[in-house]
C-alpha positions in Angstrom: -59.9 27.2 45.6 -61.8 24.5 47.8 -58.7 23.4 49.5 -57.5 27.0 50.3 -61.0 27.8 51.9 -60.9 24.7 54.0 -57.4 25.6 55.2 -58.4 29.2 56.2 -61.6 27.9 58.0 -59.3 25.3 59.9 -56.8 28.0 60.8 -59.4 30.4 62.2 -61.2 27.6 63.9 -57.9 26.4 65.5 -57.0 29.9 66.7 -60.5 30.3 68.2 -60.3 26.8 70.1 -56.6 27.5 71.1 -57.7 30.9 72.7 -60.7 29.2 74.6 -58.8 26.2 75.8 -55.8 28.3 76.9 -58.1 30.1 79.4 -59.6 26.7 80.4 -58.3 23.5 78.7 -61.1 21.5 80.3 -61.0 18.0 81.9 -62.2 14.8 80.5 -62.5 11.4 82.5 -63.4 8.2 80.8 -63.8 5.1 83.0 -64.3 1.8 80.9 -64.2 -1.7 82.5 -61.7 -0.7 85.2 -59.5 1.6 83.0 -59.5 5.3 83.8 -58.4 7.8 81.2 -57.9 11.4 82.0 -57.2 14.0 79.5 -57.9 17.7 78.5 -60.7 18.5 76.0 -58.1 19.9 73.5 -56.1 16.6 73.4 -59.4 14.5 73.1 -60.5 16.6 70.1 -57.1 16.5 68.6 -57.2 12.6 68.8 -60.8 12.4 67.2 -59.8 14.7 64.4 -56.6 12.7 63.8 -58.6 9.5 64.0 -61.1 10.9 61.3 -58.2 12.0 59.1 -56.4 8.7 59.4 -59.7 6.9 58.2 -60.1 9.3 55.3 -56.6 8.6 54.3 -56.9 5.0 54.5 -60.2 5.1 52.4 -58.2 7.2 49.8 -55.4 4.7 49.6 -58.0 1.7 49.3 -59.9 3.5 46.4 -56.7 4.8 44.7 -56.1 1.9 42.3 -59.7 1.8 41.1 -59.7 5.6 40.6 -56.5 5.3 38.7 -57.9 2.4 36.5 -60.9 4.5 35.8 -58.9 7.6 35.0 -56.7 5.4 32.6 -59.8 4.0 30.9 -61.2 7.4 30.4 -57.8 8.5 28.9 -57.6 5.4 26.6 -61.4 5.8 25.6 -60.8 9.6 24.8 -57.7 8.7 22.8 -59.7 5.9 21.0 -62.7 8.3 20.3 -60.2 10.9 18.8 -58.6 8.1 16.6 -62.0 7.0 15.5 -62.9 10.5 14.6 -59.6 11.3 12.8 -59.9 7.9 11.0 -63.4 8.8 9.7 -62.1 12.3 8.6 -59.2 10.6 6.7 -61.7 8.2 5.0 -64.0 11.2 4.0 -60.9 13.0 2.7 -60.1 10.1 0.5 -57.0 8.7 2.5 -58.6 5.2 2.8 -55.6 3.2 3.7 -54.6 5.6 6.5 -58.0 5.9 7.8 -58.4 2.1 7.8 -55.1 1.7 9.8 -56.2 4.3 12.5 -59.6 2.6 12.8 -58.2 -0.8 13.0 -55.5 0.0 15.5 -57.8 1.4 18.1 -60.9 -0.8 17.6 -59.9 -3.1 20.7 -59.7 0.1 23.0 -62.9 1.6 21.6 -66.1 1.9 23.7 -67.7 1.1 20.2 -65.6 -1.4 18.4 -68.4 -2.1 16.0 -68.2 1.4 14.5 -64.5 1.0 14.0 -64.7 -2.3 12.1 -67.6 -1.3 10.1 -65.7 1.9 9.0 -62.6 0.0 8.4 -64.6 -2.5 6.2 -65.9 0.5 4.2 -62.3 1.8 3.8 -61.0 -1.7 2.7 -64.1 -1.7 0.2 -63.1 1.6 -1.1 -59.6 0.3 -1.8 -61.1 -2.5 -3.8 -59.8 -5.2 -1.2 -62.9 -7.5 -0.8 -61.0 -10.0 1.4 -59.8 -7.6 4.0 -63.2 -5.9 3.8 -65.1 -9.4 4.8 -62.3 -9.9 7.4 -63.2 -6.5 9.2 -66.9 -7.5 8.9 -66.3 -10.8 10.6 -64.4 -9.1 13.4 -67.4 -6.7 13.8 -69.7 -9.7 14.1 -67.5 -11.4 16.6 -67.2 -8.4 18.7 -70.8 -7.5 18.8 -73.0 -10.5 17.8 -76.1 -8.6 18.8 -75.5 -6.4 15.9 -75.6 -9.2 13.3 -78.2 -7.5 11.3 -76.2 -4.4 10.9 -73.3 -6.1 9.8 -75.1 -8.2 7.3 -76.7 -5.2 5.9 -73.4 -3.3 5.6 -71.9 -6.3 3.7 -74.9 -6.5 1.4 -74.7 -2.8 0.6 -70.9 -3.1 -0.1 -71.4 -6.2 -2.3 -74.2 -4.5 -4.3 -71.8 -1.4 -4.7 -69.2 -3.8 -6.3 -71.7 -5.5 -8.5 -71.4 -8.8 -6.7 -75.2 -9.6 -7.0 -75.0 -13.3 -6.1 -73.0 -12.9 -3.0 -75.2 -10.0 -2.0 -78.3 -12.3 -2.5 -76.8 -14.9 -0.2 -76.0 -12.2 2.4 -79.6 -10.8 2.2 -81.3 -14.2 2.4 -79.4 -14.8 5.5 -80.5 -11.4 6.9 -84.1 -12.4 6.0 -83.7 -15.4 8.1 -83.0 -13.3 11.1 -85.5 -10.4 10.4 -88.0 -11.4 7.8 -89.6 -7.9 7.5 -86.6 -5.6 7.7 -87.4 -2.9 5.4 -83.9 -1.8 4.2 -83.0 -5.5 3.7 -86.3 -6.1 1.6 -85.3 -2.9 -0.5 -81.9 -4.3 -1.1 -83.2 -7.7 -2.0 -85.5 -6.0 -4.6 -82.4 -4.4 -6.2 -80.7 -7.5 -6.3 -83.6 -9.3 -8.2 -83.9 -6.2 -10.4 -80.2 -6.5 -11.5 -80.4 -10.3 -11.7 -83.5 -10.0 -13.9 -85.2 -12.3 -11.4 -88.8 -11.2 -12.3 -90.6 -13.9 -10.7 -88.9 -13.4 -7.3 -89.3 -9.7 -7.6 -93.0 -10.1 -8.3 -93.3 -12.2 -5.2 -91.5 -9.4 -3.2 -93.5 -6.5 -4.5 -96.5 -6.9 -2.1 -94.2 -6.9 0.8 -92.4 -3.8 -0.4 -95.6 -2.0 -0.9 -96.3 -2.4 3.1 -93.1 -0.5 3.9 -94.0 3.0 4.9 -90.7 4.6 3.7 -90.6 2.9 0.4 -90.3 5.2 -2.7 -93.4 4.9 -4.6 -91.6 5.7 -7.8 -89.3 2.7 -7.3 -92.4 0.5 -6.6 -94.0 1.8 -9.7 -91.0 1.2 -12.0 -90.5 -2.4 -10.7 -94.2 -3.2 -11.0 -94.1 -2.1 -14.7 -90.8 -3.9 -15.3 -91.9 -7.1 -13.7 -95.2 -7.5 -15.5 -93.8 -6.3 -18.8 -90.9 -8.8 -18.7 -93.2 -11.6 -18.0 -95.5 -10.5 -20.8 -92.6 -10.0 -23.2 -91.3 -13.4 -22.4 -94.6 -15.4 -23.0 -93.9 -17.5 -26.2 -97.6 -17.6 -27.6 -100.9 -15.8 -27.2 -102.3 -18.4 -24.7 -99.3 -17.8 -22.3 -99.9 -14.0 -22.8 -103.5 -14.4 -21.7 -102.4 -16.6 -18.8 -99.9 -14.1 -17.7 -102.4 -11.3 -18.0 -105.0 -13.0 -15.9 -102.3 -13.7 -13.3 -101.6 -9.9 -12.9 -103.4 -8.2 -10.0 -106.4 -6.2 -11.5 -105.0 -3.0 -9.8 -101.8 -3.5 -11.8 -103.5 -4.0 -15.1 -104.6 -0.4 -15.1 -101.1 0.8 -15.1 -100.1 2.3 -18.5 -96.8 0.6 -18.9 -98.3 -2.7 -18.2 -101.2 -2.2 -20.6 -99.0 -1.2 -23.3 -96.8 -4.2 -23.0 -99.9 -6.5 -22.9 -101.2 -5.1 -26.3 -97.7 -5.2 -27.6 -97.4 -8.8 -26.6 -100.8 -9.6 -28.3 -99.6 -8.3 -31.7 -96.1 -10.1 -31.3 -97.7 -13.4 -30.7 -100.1 -13.0 -33.6 -103.4 -12.0 -31.9 -103.9 -9.1 -34.1 -107.7 -9.0 -34.1 -107.9 -9.1 -30.4 -105.3 -6.5 -30.1 -107.0 -4.2 -32.6 -110.3 -4.5 -30.9 -109.0 -4.0 -27.4 -106.8 -1.0 -28.4 -109.7 0.7 -30.0 -111.9 0.2 -26.9 -108.9 1.5 -24.7 -108.3 4.6 -27.0 -112.0 5.7 -26.6 -111.5 6.7 -23.0 -107.8 6.9 -22.8 -106.0 8.7 -26.0 -102.4 8.0 -25.8 -99.5 8.1 -28.3 -98.0 4.7 -27.4 -101.5 3.0 -27.9 -102.1 4.8 -31.2 -98.7 3.7 -32.6 -99.5 0.1 -31.6 -102.8 0.3 -33.3 -101.1 1.1 -36.5 -98.9 -2.0 -35.9 -101.8 -4.3 -35.3 -102.3 -6.4 -38.5 -106.1 -7.1 -38.2 -107.8 -9.2 -40.7 -110.1 -6.4 -41.8 -107.5 -3.7 -42.5 -110.2 -1.6 -44.3 -112.3 -1.4 -41.3 -109.2 -0.6 -39.3 -108.0 2.1 -41.4 -111.7 3.6 -41.6 -111.6 3.8 -37.9 -108.3 5.5 -37.9 -109.5 8.1 -40.3 -112.6 8.8 -38.2 -110.1 9.5 -35.3 -108.3 12.0 -37.7 -111.3 14.1 -37.8 -110.9 14.7 -34.0 -107.1 14.7 -34.0 -106.0 16.0 -37.5 -102.6 17.0 -36.5 -101.8 14.0 -34.1 -98.5 12.7 -35.6 -98.9 9.3 -34.0 -102.2 8.8 -35.6 -101.1 10.1 -38.9 -98.2 7.6 -38.8 -100.6 4.7 -37.8 -103.0 5.7 -40.7 -100.0 5.7 -43.1 -99.0 2.2 -42.0 -102.5 1.0 -42.6 -102.5 2.5 -46.0 -99.2 0.7 -46.8 -100.9 -2.6 -45.8 -103.9 -1.8 -48.1 -101.5 -0.6 -50.9 -103.0 2.8 -50.9 -99.8 4.4 -51.9 -101.0 8.0 -52.5 -102.7 8.2 -49.2 -99.8 6.6 -47.4 -97.5 9.2 -49.0 -99.7 12.2 -48.0 -99.9 11.0 -44.5 -96.2 10.5 -44.1 -95.4 13.8 -45.6 -97.7 15.5 -43.3 -96.1 13.7 -40.3 -92.5 14.7 -41.5 -93.8 18.3 -41.9 -95.2 18.5 -38.4 -92.8 16.3 -36.4 -90.2 14.3 -38.2 -89.2 11.2 -36.5 -86.9 8.1 -37.6 -90.1 6.1 -37.8 -91.8 8.3 -40.2 -88.6 8.5 -42.5 -88.3 4.8 -42.2 -91.7 4.2 -43.6 -91.4 7.0 -46.1 -88.2 5.7 -47.5 -89.7 2.1 -47.9 -92.6 3.7 -49.6 -90.4 5.7 -52.1 -88.5 2.5 -52.8 -91.8 0.7 -53.8 -92.5 3.6 -56.1 -89.1 3.4 -57.8 -87.9 6.8 -56.4 -84.5 5.2 -55.1 -82.6 8.6 -54.7 -85.4 10.2 -52.8 -85.6 7.0 -50.7 -82.0 7.0 -49.9 -82.3 10.7 -48.8 -85.3 9.8 -46.5 -83.2 7.1 -44.9 -80.3 9.5 -44.4 -82.7 12.2 -42.8 -84.0 9.5 -40.4 -80.5 8.4 -39.6 -79.4 12.0 -38.9 -82.2 12.4 -36.4 -81.3 9.2 -34.6 -77.6 10.2 -34.5 -78.5 13.6 -32.9 -80.2 11.9 -29.9 -78.4 8.7 -29.4 -74.7 7.8 -28.6 -72.9 6.2 -31.7 -73.1 2.8 -30.3 -76.7 2.9 -29.8 -77.8 4.2 -33.2 -80.2 1.6 -34.9 -79.7 0.7 -38.5 -82.4 1.9 -40.9 -83.2 -0.5 -43.6 -85.3 -0.3 -46.8 -86.8 -3.8 -46.0 -90.7 -3.4 -45.7 -90.8 -6.1 -43.2 -88.7 -4.2 -40.7 -90.8 -1.2 -41.0 -93.7 -3.2 -39.6 -91.6 -4.8 -36.7 -92.9 -4.3 -33.2 -90.6 -2.3 -31.2 -89.8 -3.5 -27.6 -91.6 -1.2 -25.2 -89.7 -1.9 -22.0 -86.3 -0.4 -21.5 -83.5 -1.4 -19.1 -83.5 1.8 -16.9 -81.5 1.8 -13.7 -83.4 1.9 -10.4 -82.4 4.0 -7.3 
Protein backbone atom coordinates (compact mmCIF):
# COMPACT_ATOMS: atom_id res chain seq x y z
CA UNK A 1 0.00 0.00 0.00
CA UNK A 2 2.79 2.40 0.96
CA UNK A 3 4.91 1.56 -2.12
CA UNK A 4 1.92 1.97 -4.41
CA UNK A 5 1.16 5.40 -3.00
CA UNK A 6 4.76 6.49 -3.43
CA UNK A 7 4.72 5.25 -7.05
CA UNK A 8 1.57 7.19 -7.88
CA UNK A 9 2.94 10.37 -6.28
CA UNK A 10 6.20 9.94 -8.21
CA UNK A 11 4.39 9.47 -11.52
CA UNK A 12 2.17 12.49 -10.96
CA UNK A 13 5.16 14.59 -9.93
CA UNK A 14 7.19 13.43 -12.93
CA UNK A 15 4.36 14.27 -15.33
CA UNK A 16 4.01 17.72 -13.82
CA UNK A 17 7.72 18.42 -14.00
CA UNK A 18 7.96 17.08 -17.53
CA UNK A 19 5.15 19.40 -18.64
CA UNK A 20 6.83 22.39 -17.03
CA UNK A 21 10.30 21.56 -18.27
CA UNK A 22 9.22 20.91 -21.85
CA UNK A 23 8.02 24.50 -22.08
CA UNK A 24 11.22 25.80 -20.51
CA UNK A 25 13.90 23.21 -19.55
CA UNK A 26 15.86 25.91 -17.70
CA UNK A 27 19.61 26.48 -17.67
CA UNK A 28 22.14 25.77 -14.92
CA UNK A 29 25.79 26.86 -14.93
CA UNK A 30 28.29 25.67 -12.32
CA UNK A 31 31.78 27.17 -12.18
CA UNK A 32 34.13 25.42 -9.72
CA UNK A 33 37.93 25.96 -9.70
CA UNK A 34 38.11 26.61 -13.38
CA UNK A 35 35.68 23.90 -14.37
CA UNK A 36 32.49 25.00 -16.06
CA UNK A 37 29.45 22.76 -16.09
CA UNK A 38 26.37 23.66 -18.10
CA UNK A 39 23.16 21.61 -17.93
CA UNK A 40 19.43 21.84 -17.83
CA UNK A 41 17.44 21.95 -14.61
CA UNK A 42 15.75 18.63 -15.50
CA UNK A 43 19.04 16.80 -15.93
CA UNK A 44 20.48 18.24 -12.71
CA UNK A 45 17.37 17.20 -10.80
CA UNK A 46 17.58 13.70 -12.30
CA UNK A 47 21.23 13.43 -11.24
CA UNK A 48 20.45 14.53 -7.66
CA UNK A 49 17.58 12.08 -7.38
CA UNK A 50 19.71 9.28 -8.82
CA UNK A 51 22.48 10.09 -6.31
CA UNK A 52 20.05 9.96 -3.42
CA UNK A 53 18.63 6.64 -4.63
CA UNK A 54 22.13 5.24 -5.01
CA UNK A 55 23.09 6.25 -1.45
CA UNK A 56 19.84 4.75 -0.12
CA UNK A 57 20.54 1.46 -1.93
CA UNK A 58 24.10 1.35 -0.63
CA UNK A 59 22.88 1.86 2.95
CA UNK A 60 20.34 -0.92 2.48
CA UNK A 61 23.05 -3.27 1.23
CA UNK A 62 25.33 -2.42 4.16
CA UNK A 63 22.55 -3.01 6.69
CA UNK A 64 21.17 -6.13 5.02
CA UNK A 65 23.37 -8.74 6.83
CA UNK A 66 22.50 -7.29 10.22
CA UNK A 67 18.81 -7.15 9.35
CA UNK A 68 18.92 -10.71 8.09
CA UNK A 69 20.68 -11.80 11.31
CA UNK A 70 18.08 -10.06 13.45
CA UNK A 71 15.26 -11.63 11.46
CA UNK A 72 16.86 -15.08 11.79
CA UNK A 73 17.33 -14.55 15.54
CA UNK A 74 13.70 -13.51 15.90
CA UNK A 75 12.65 -16.62 14.02
CA UNK A 76 14.83 -18.90 16.14
CA UNK A 77 13.65 -17.21 19.33
CA UNK A 78 10.05 -17.60 18.27
CA UNK A 79 10.61 -21.26 17.49
CA UNK A 80 12.39 -21.78 20.83
CA UNK A 81 9.55 -20.05 22.64
CA UNK A 82 7.04 -22.29 20.90
CA UNK A 83 9.04 -25.39 21.83
CA UNK A 84 9.33 -24.17 25.45
CA UNK A 85 5.57 -23.75 25.60
CA UNK A 86 5.02 -27.11 23.93
CA UNK A 87 7.47 -28.82 26.26
CA UNK A 88 5.73 -27.41 29.34
CA UNK A 89 2.38 -28.54 27.94
CA UNK A 90 3.75 -32.06 27.43
CA UNK A 91 4.99 -32.15 31.04
CA UNK A 92 1.65 -30.85 32.31
CA UNK A 93 -0.10 -33.61 30.36
CA UNK A 94 2.17 -36.26 31.85
CA UNK A 95 4.44 -36.81 28.85
CA UNK A 96 7.55 -36.17 30.91
CA UNK A 97 10.15 -37.77 28.64
CA UNK A 98 8.91 -35.98 25.52
CA UNK A 99 8.64 -32.68 27.35
CA UNK A 100 12.16 -33.03 28.72
CA UNK A 101 13.57 -33.71 25.23
CA UNK A 102 11.84 -30.68 23.74
CA UNK A 103 13.02 -28.38 26.51
CA UNK A 104 16.60 -29.63 26.43
CA UNK A 105 16.85 -29.48 22.62
CA UNK A 106 15.97 -25.78 22.44
CA UNK A 107 17.61 -24.55 25.65
CA UNK A 108 20.71 -23.17 23.87
CA UNK A 109 18.49 -21.23 21.42
CA UNK A 110 16.13 -19.86 24.05
CA UNK A 111 16.13 -16.28 25.33
CA UNK A 112 15.62 -17.75 28.80
CA UNK A 113 17.62 -21.01 28.97
CA UNK A 114 17.24 -21.05 32.76
CA UNK A 115 13.54 -21.77 32.38
CA UNK A 116 14.22 -24.60 29.93
CA UNK A 117 16.75 -26.28 32.22
CA UNK A 118 14.63 -25.89 35.36
CA UNK A 119 11.61 -27.38 33.65
CA UNK A 120 13.73 -30.19 32.17
CA UNK A 121 15.02 -30.91 35.68
CA UNK A 122 11.44 -31.17 36.96
CA UNK A 123 10.59 -33.54 34.13
CA UNK A 124 13.59 -35.75 34.94
CA UNK A 125 12.57 -35.63 38.60
CA UNK A 126 9.07 -36.80 37.73
CA UNK A 127 10.64 -39.64 35.76
CA UNK A 128 12.63 -40.61 38.85
CA UNK A 129 16.04 -39.92 37.29
CA UNK A 130 17.87 -37.95 40.01
CA UNK A 131 21.19 -37.98 38.18
CA UNK A 132 19.77 -36.35 35.05
CA UNK A 133 17.74 -33.96 37.22
CA UNK A 134 20.92 -32.72 38.91
CA UNK A 135 22.70 -32.49 35.54
CA UNK A 136 20.04 -30.11 34.19
CA UNK A 137 20.26 -28.05 37.36
CA UNK A 138 24.03 -27.77 36.95
CA UNK A 139 23.57 -26.53 33.39
CA UNK A 140 20.98 -24.04 34.62
CA UNK A 141 23.53 -22.64 37.07
CA UNK A 142 26.31 -22.56 34.46
CA UNK A 143 24.11 -20.73 31.96
CA UNK A 144 22.75 -18.24 34.53
CA UNK A 145 25.08 -17.94 37.56
CA UNK A 146 23.13 -14.96 38.88
CA UNK A 147 20.14 -17.29 39.36
CA UNK A 148 22.02 -19.53 41.82
CA UNK A 149 19.37 -19.09 44.52
CA UNK A 150 16.56 -20.10 42.17
CA UNK A 151 18.49 -23.20 41.08
CA UNK A 152 19.34 -24.22 44.66
CA UNK A 153 15.76 -23.64 45.79
CA UNK A 154 14.43 -25.79 42.96
CA UNK A 155 16.93 -28.53 43.80
CA UNK A 156 15.96 -28.47 47.48
CA UNK A 157 12.24 -28.68 46.65
CA UNK A 158 12.80 -31.65 44.34
CA UNK A 159 15.01 -33.40 46.91
CA UNK A 160 12.36 -32.87 49.58
CA UNK A 161 9.72 -34.25 47.27
CA UNK A 162 11.81 -37.42 46.94
CA UNK A 163 12.31 -37.67 50.70
CA UNK A 164 16.04 -36.97 50.31
CA UNK A 165 16.26 -34.96 53.53
CA UNK A 166 20.02 -35.04 54.12
CA UNK A 167 20.88 -33.85 50.56
CA UNK A 168 18.12 -31.23 50.84
CA UNK A 169 19.63 -30.02 54.11
CA UNK A 170 23.04 -29.60 52.44
CA UNK A 171 21.46 -27.70 49.54
CA UNK A 172 19.51 -25.38 51.84
CA UNK A 173 22.53 -24.65 54.00
CA UNK A 174 24.42 -23.62 50.89
CA UNK A 175 21.51 -21.40 49.92
CA UNK A 176 21.46 -19.94 53.44
CA UNK A 177 25.10 -18.92 53.01
CA UNK A 178 24.13 -16.92 49.92
CA UNK A 179 20.90 -15.45 51.33
CA UNK A 180 20.60 -15.87 55.13
CA UNK A 181 17.03 -14.52 55.33
CA UNK A 182 15.50 -16.10 52.24
CA UNK A 183 11.92 -16.78 53.34
CA UNK A 184 11.20 -19.80 51.15
CA UNK A 185 14.55 -21.35 52.00
CA UNK A 186 13.92 -20.95 55.74
CA UNK A 187 10.51 -22.59 55.40
CA UNK A 188 11.99 -25.57 53.53
CA UNK A 189 14.78 -25.77 56.12
CA UNK A 190 12.14 -25.99 58.83
CA UNK A 191 10.44 -28.84 56.97
CA UNK A 192 13.73 -30.69 56.69
CA UNK A 193 14.40 -30.34 60.43
CA UNK A 194 10.82 -31.45 61.09
CA UNK A 195 11.23 -34.62 59.03
CA UNK A 196 14.66 -35.35 60.50
CA UNK A 197 13.27 -34.85 64.04
CA UNK A 198 16.03 -32.29 64.62
CA UNK A 199 14.07 -30.44 67.29
CA UNK A 200 16.97 -28.37 68.61
CA UNK A 201 17.75 -26.83 65.23
CA UNK A 202 14.05 -26.33 64.53
CA UNK A 203 13.72 -24.54 67.87
CA UNK A 204 16.60 -22.23 66.88
CA UNK A 205 14.95 -21.59 63.51
CA UNK A 206 11.48 -20.76 64.85
CA UNK A 207 12.20 -17.12 65.86
CA UNK A 208 13.44 -16.40 62.34
CA UNK A 209 10.39 -18.06 60.82
CA UNK A 210 8.05 -15.96 62.95
CA UNK A 211 9.50 -12.82 61.36
CA UNK A 212 8.41 -13.91 57.89
CA UNK A 213 5.32 -12.05 56.75
CA UNK A 214 3.99 -14.85 54.53
CA UNK A 215 4.58 -17.69 57.01
CA UNK A 216 1.50 -19.78 57.76
CA UNK A 217 0.66 -19.24 61.46
CA UNK A 218 -0.83 -22.74 61.68
CA UNK A 219 2.49 -24.27 60.66
CA UNK A 220 4.37 -22.10 63.16
CA UNK A 221 1.98 -23.13 65.93
CA UNK A 222 2.24 -26.84 65.09
CA UNK A 223 6.05 -26.72 64.94
CA UNK A 224 6.25 -24.74 68.18
CA UNK A 225 4.15 -27.31 70.06
CA UNK A 226 6.06 -30.21 68.52
CA UNK A 227 9.50 -28.78 69.31
CA UNK A 228 8.79 -28.08 72.96
CA UNK A 229 6.77 -31.26 73.42
CA UNK A 230 9.58 -33.42 72.05
CA UNK A 231 12.19 -31.75 74.21
CA UNK A 232 10.02 -32.26 77.29
CA UNK A 233 9.22 -35.85 76.35
CA UNK A 234 12.89 -36.68 75.87
CA UNK A 235 13.82 -35.36 79.31
CA UNK A 236 15.05 -38.35 81.33
CA UNK A 237 14.17 -37.10 84.82
CA UNK A 238 12.22 -34.46 86.70
CA UNK A 239 15.14 -32.04 87.00
CA UNK A 240 15.68 -32.11 83.25
CA UNK A 241 11.97 -31.55 82.67
CA UNK A 242 12.15 -28.42 84.86
CA UNK A 243 15.26 -27.18 83.07
CA UNK A 244 13.63 -27.63 79.67
CA UNK A 245 10.46 -25.92 80.90
CA UNK A 246 12.42 -22.90 82.14
CA UNK A 247 14.23 -22.73 78.81
CA UNK A 248 10.94 -22.45 76.89
CA UNK A 249 9.93 -18.81 76.20
CA UNK A 250 7.16 -17.61 78.51
CA UNK A 251 4.85 -16.89 75.60
CA UNK A 252 5.20 -20.50 74.40
CA UNK A 253 4.50 -21.93 77.86
CA UNK A 254 0.96 -20.61 77.56
CA UNK A 255 0.25 -22.76 74.50
CA UNK A 256 -2.12 -25.59 75.45
CA UNK A 257 -0.21 -28.39 73.73
CA UNK A 258 3.05 -27.33 75.38
CA UNK A 259 1.46 -27.15 78.85
CA UNK A 260 -0.17 -30.54 78.37
CA UNK A 261 3.18 -32.14 77.57
CA UNK A 262 4.81 -30.43 80.55
CA UNK A 263 2.24 -31.89 82.97
CA UNK A 264 2.51 -35.28 81.28
CA UNK A 265 6.30 -35.19 81.60
CA UNK A 266 6.05 -34.34 85.31
CA UNK A 267 3.92 -37.45 85.82
CA UNK A 268 6.16 -39.58 83.61
CA UNK A 269 9.27 -38.65 85.58
CA UNK A 270 7.62 -39.25 88.94
CA UNK A 271 6.86 -35.68 90.05
CA UNK A 272 3.25 -36.63 90.78
CA UNK A 273 2.63 -34.23 93.65
CA UNK A 274 3.90 -31.26 91.67
CA UNK A 275 1.85 -32.36 88.65
CA UNK A 276 -1.31 -32.75 90.77
CA UNK A 277 -0.86 -29.34 92.37
CA UNK A 278 -0.15 -27.50 89.12
CA UNK A 279 -2.94 -29.30 87.26
CA UNK A 280 -5.43 -28.34 89.95
CA UNK A 281 -4.35 -24.70 89.72
CA UNK A 282 -4.54 -24.74 85.93
CA UNK A 283 -8.00 -26.34 85.89
CA UNK A 284 -9.41 -23.54 88.03
CA UNK A 285 -9.11 -21.11 85.15
CA UNK A 286 -8.85 -23.41 82.16
CA UNK A 287 -11.10 -26.45 82.29
CA UNK A 288 -10.07 -28.83 79.52
CA UNK A 289 -10.49 -32.53 78.92
CA UNK A 290 -6.79 -33.38 78.37
CA UNK A 291 -5.87 -31.74 81.69
CA UNK A 292 -8.67 -33.54 83.51
CA UNK A 293 -7.49 -36.89 82.16
CA UNK A 294 -3.93 -36.12 83.26
CA UNK A 295 -5.21 -35.22 86.72
CA UNK A 296 -6.63 -38.71 87.06
CA UNK A 297 -3.25 -40.20 86.04
CA UNK A 298 -1.25 -38.22 88.63
CA UNK A 299 -0.37 -40.58 91.48
CA UNK A 300 -0.19 -37.98 94.28
CA UNK A 301 0.91 -39.00 97.77
CA UNK A 302 -2.44 -37.89 99.22
CA UNK A 303 -4.84 -39.70 96.90
CA UNK A 304 -7.74 -39.14 99.29
CA UNK A 305 -7.38 -35.37 99.04
CA UNK A 306 -6.99 -35.72 95.28
CA UNK A 307 -10.20 -37.76 95.02
CA UNK A 308 -12.13 -35.27 97.18
CA UNK A 309 -11.06 -32.46 94.90
CA UNK A 310 -12.26 -34.42 91.87
CA UNK A 311 -15.61 -35.11 93.54
CA UNK A 312 -16.02 -31.40 94.32
CA UNK A 313 -15.53 -30.71 90.63
CA UNK A 314 -18.19 -33.32 89.86
CA UNK A 315 -20.79 -31.13 91.56
CA UNK A 316 -20.09 -28.53 88.89
CA UNK A 317 -19.47 -30.93 85.98
CA UNK A 318 -21.61 -34.00 86.80
CA UNK A 319 -21.64 -35.36 83.24
CA UNK A 320 -18.06 -34.62 82.27
CA UNK A 321 -16.87 -38.03 81.08
CA UNK A 322 -13.20 -37.05 81.39
CA UNK A 323 -13.74 -36.09 85.02
CA UNK A 324 -15.80 -39.22 85.74
CA UNK A 325 -13.00 -41.38 84.31
CA UNK A 326 -10.40 -39.47 86.37
CA UNK A 327 -12.51 -39.98 89.52
CA UNK A 328 -12.85 -43.69 88.70
CA UNK A 329 -9.08 -44.05 88.39
CA UNK A 330 -8.56 -42.31 91.72
CA UNK A 331 -11.12 -44.64 93.30
CA UNK A 332 -9.23 -47.64 91.90
CA UNK A 333 -6.04 -46.33 93.52
CA UNK A 334 -7.94 -45.98 96.83
CA UNK A 335 -9.47 -49.46 96.35
CA UNK A 336 -12.97 -48.00 96.41
CA UNK A 337 -14.29 -50.64 94.03
CA UNK A 338 -17.98 -49.74 94.29
CA UNK A 339 -17.44 -46.06 93.59
CA UNK A 340 -15.05 -46.83 90.76
CA UNK A 341 -17.61 -49.18 89.19
CA UNK A 342 -20.34 -46.57 89.46
CA UNK A 343 -18.24 -43.88 87.84
CA UNK A 344 -17.07 -46.16 85.03
CA UNK A 345 -20.58 -47.38 84.24
CA UNK A 346 -21.72 -43.76 84.10
CA UNK A 347 -18.92 -42.93 81.67
CA UNK A 348 -19.83 -45.90 79.47
CA UNK A 349 -23.49 -44.91 79.47
CA UNK A 350 -22.70 -41.30 78.52
CA UNK A 351 -19.75 -41.72 76.17
CA UNK A 352 -18.17 -45.17 75.85
CA UNK A 353 -14.44 -44.98 75.17
CA UNK A 354 -11.68 -47.60 74.92
CA UNK A 355 -10.08 -46.14 78.06
CA UNK A 356 -13.29 -46.50 80.06
CA UNK A 357 -13.75 -50.12 78.94
CA UNK A 358 -10.08 -50.80 79.71
CA UNK A 359 -10.47 -49.60 83.29
CA UNK A 360 -13.87 -51.30 83.63
CA UNK A 361 -12.51 -54.64 82.42
CA UNK A 362 -9.57 -54.34 84.83
CA UNK A 363 -11.97 -53.65 87.72
CA UNK A 364 -14.26 -56.58 86.83
CA UNK A 365 -11.23 -58.87 86.76
CA UNK A 366 -10.35 -57.74 90.26
CA UNK A 367 -13.90 -58.48 91.36
CA UNK A 368 -13.71 -61.98 89.88
CA UNK A 369 -16.18 -61.32 87.05
CA UNK A 370 -13.97 -62.68 84.29
CA UNK A 371 -16.69 -63.15 81.68
CA UNK A 372 -17.95 -59.60 82.14
CA UNK A 373 -14.35 -58.37 82.05
CA UNK A 374 -13.70 -60.17 78.76
CA UNK A 375 -16.86 -58.62 77.33
CA UNK A 376 -15.69 -55.14 78.45
CA UNK A 377 -12.33 -55.60 76.76
CA UNK A 378 -14.10 -56.78 73.62
CA UNK A 379 -16.35 -53.72 73.63
CA UNK A 380 -13.36 -51.42 73.96
CA UNK A 381 -11.55 -53.21 71.17
CA UNK A 382 -14.57 -52.88 68.87
CA UNK A 383 -14.56 -49.09 69.38
CA UNK A 384 -10.87 -48.87 68.54
CA UNK A 385 -11.31 -51.08 65.46
CA UNK A 386 -14.06 -48.83 64.19
CA UNK A 387 -11.90 -45.68 64.18
CA UNK A 388 -8.35 -46.93 63.45
CA UNK A 389 -6.76 -48.95 60.62
CA UNK A 390 -6.04 -52.59 61.55
CA UNK A 391 -2.29 -51.99 61.85
CA UNK A 392 -2.87 -49.15 64.33
CA UNK A 393 -5.24 -50.92 66.74
CA UNK A 394 -3.69 -50.92 70.22
CA UNK A 395 -3.80 -54.04 72.37
CA UNK A 396 -6.18 -53.98 75.34
CA UNK A 397 -4.94 -55.79 78.40
CA UNK A 398 -6.28 -56.73 81.80
CA UNK A 399 -3.00 -55.77 83.47
CA UNK A 400 -3.86 -53.07 86.05
CA UNK A 401 -0.48 -51.41 85.52
CA UNK A 402 -1.25 -50.84 81.85
CA UNK A 403 -4.44 -48.99 82.73
CA UNK A 404 -2.43 -46.38 84.59
CA UNK A 405 0.25 -45.86 81.96
CA UNK A 406 0.58 -42.31 80.75
CA UNK A 407 -0.39 -41.91 77.08
CA UNK A 408 1.94 -40.10 74.70
CA UNK A 409 0.35 -36.71 73.99
CA UNK A 410 2.27 -35.65 70.88
CA UNK A 411 1.45 -37.28 67.59
CA UNK A 412 3.53 -37.38 64.47
CA UNK A 413 1.28 -35.38 62.16
CA UNK A 414 2.50 -34.28 58.77
CA UNK A 415 3.17 -30.57 58.19
CA UNK A 416 2.31 -28.52 55.08
